[in-house]
C-alpha positions, 0 to 999 in steps of 0.5 A: 834134047829137054833140059829137065832130065825127068821130061826126057824119054824112059828106058827099060829093061826089055829082054836079058840074055844071061849066062854063068852066074850060080845056079843060073847057066843059061836063060833068056828073059823078056820083062813087061814094063811095068810090073813083073812078077817071079814066082818059084820054089825054093832053090829054083834060083829067084834069088840068083836072078835078082842078083845077077840082073842087078850086077849086069845092069850095074856093071863098069868095067873101070870099076867093077870084077866081072863076076859072071860068064856073059849078060847082054841087057837090052832096054826099049826107049819109049821112042821105041829104039832098043840099046842092047849092051853085052858083057862077056868074060875072057881070060888073057893070055899076057906073059907080063899077067901073073898067071897064078893070080886069076883075077889078074887075067879076068878081061871083059869083053864089051858090045853095044848095038842101037836096034840090032846094029853093031857100033861098039865092039870090043874085040876092036882094042880101039873101038872103046875109044869112038864115038858113036852117030845117033839121032843127028849127033855124034857120042862119045862112047861111055863104058857107064850105062847111066852116063851113055844112056843119059848122053844120047838123051834119055832119063838114066835107068838108076837100078835099086836092090831091096834084099830080103835083108836090110843093110846092117849099116843104116846111118840116121836110121838105125845109129845117129849119125853126124854130117861136118862142113869143112869151111876150107874145102871146096865140097862141103861134107867131107863124109857122107853116111851109108845109108837109104838113098833118099837121104841125098837129096837131104843132104844136099839142102842142108850143105846147099843152105851151110854154102850160102851162109858161108858165101854170105859170111854169116857168123856160124856162132848165131846158127841154132839147131832150130834154124837147121832142122828145117832143112832135114824133113823127109820128102812128101811122097814118102811120108804120103806113102807111108800114111797109106800103106804102111802103120807108120803116121809120120816120121820126123828127124829127131830135135835132139840134134846138137850142133858144134863149130869151130874156125874150119868146120862146122858138125852136126851130131846125133842126127837120126829119125823117129816114127810115128805109130799109134800116135807114138814117137819111136826110134827105129829100135822100138819097130816091128821087123814087118813095119821096119820092112815096110818103110825100107819099101816104100820110102825107097821105092818111091825116091826110086825113078829107074828099075826096081828090084825087090826080093819076097817082099812078104817076109816078116809082113802081116797078110793083110799089110802085106795086101797093102804093100802090093796095091803099093807096088803096082801103083809104083809100077805106074811110073817106074819098071818093078820085079819083085820074086816071092813065093806067095801066090797071094802076089799074082791076085794082083795082077788083072787077066790081061797082065797074066804074062808079066809072071815068071815062072821059076825052076830048076833042072839039074843039067840047065840050072835055073829056068824062066817061063812065061805062062803059056797061051793055052795056060794063060786061057785056062787061068782067064776062064777060072778068074771069071767064072770061079774066083781068085787067081792065088786059087787056081795056082794052088789047085794048078801044077803051074811050079812042076 
């Protein structure tokens, strides 16, 4: 097994079978390894599907309450192994459980398969404790998919969901934040901010810096804001992509931080980032809604190494900027799997004629609920002919009955 996680084989979402969540009654969907576009009318269930995918992939029975009836998540590795996780909700029959509390009666059956061979079957109450054999190794089974995948020698499939509404609480971004380093605690920072994921390595860098000062008996009274400001730096890859695909020219942490310390702890206060747009530094509150959304999507997608789920990236974004954003997402999909939902046929123009099978068409059936399908062979053939002889696929989409 490679020591560096980045050198390990990857896994991708290959197929799902989902039941019993809002408008989704029973759907089976195949996904492509790189870029997938989910398109459909309002009310077809696109957002429900994105939400359910995130819930099912991240479900951990020791932590979460199951909110869907059934999910089978099948991952495909780059060395051609299939790993399937099945989760099924059921009602317990137990006299010791208060039957009036329905949440207390809900249980989860869990199964795990490798290459269609059943290795864990939760119908056997002892099976969750057993080890599985893979590539000549005995591996303790874990309900946490990422832990199990990592034990098996693969890169974890950390998933990211970007909804059409950004989170209300974004420490260091839409409100100043603080970090408190306690000298008496085993862990340096007592509370981590509730914010975007790319802050994690930055905070760890600052924490390591403080730990080194403490280990070397450096007098914290001698530390100034300028000494730590250098540790607060946004990753170069994020800055580069923002410059290429958004109006944001640069991002920095405000130099107006405050530093307080006593015998027990050190506090860095008034931490926030600023944005350079049109050669002017400004806070988050001064950015347009479209620029805020572009920053959020670009920064989080760049930082992510796993599956990225994005709801309607076109919302609030100027058509020209949306074109650049789609260029960015297509480029990012070369190294990570991305699934977007959209109302915009213009998103389809970023697919080549050989990528039309990555389109997922959502519709709603009164009897069957949300339905998801790929283009048929005949539909793809007609679309390719139009693209070759006439013009953009989005024009063909608008003139066709593909969404009917």
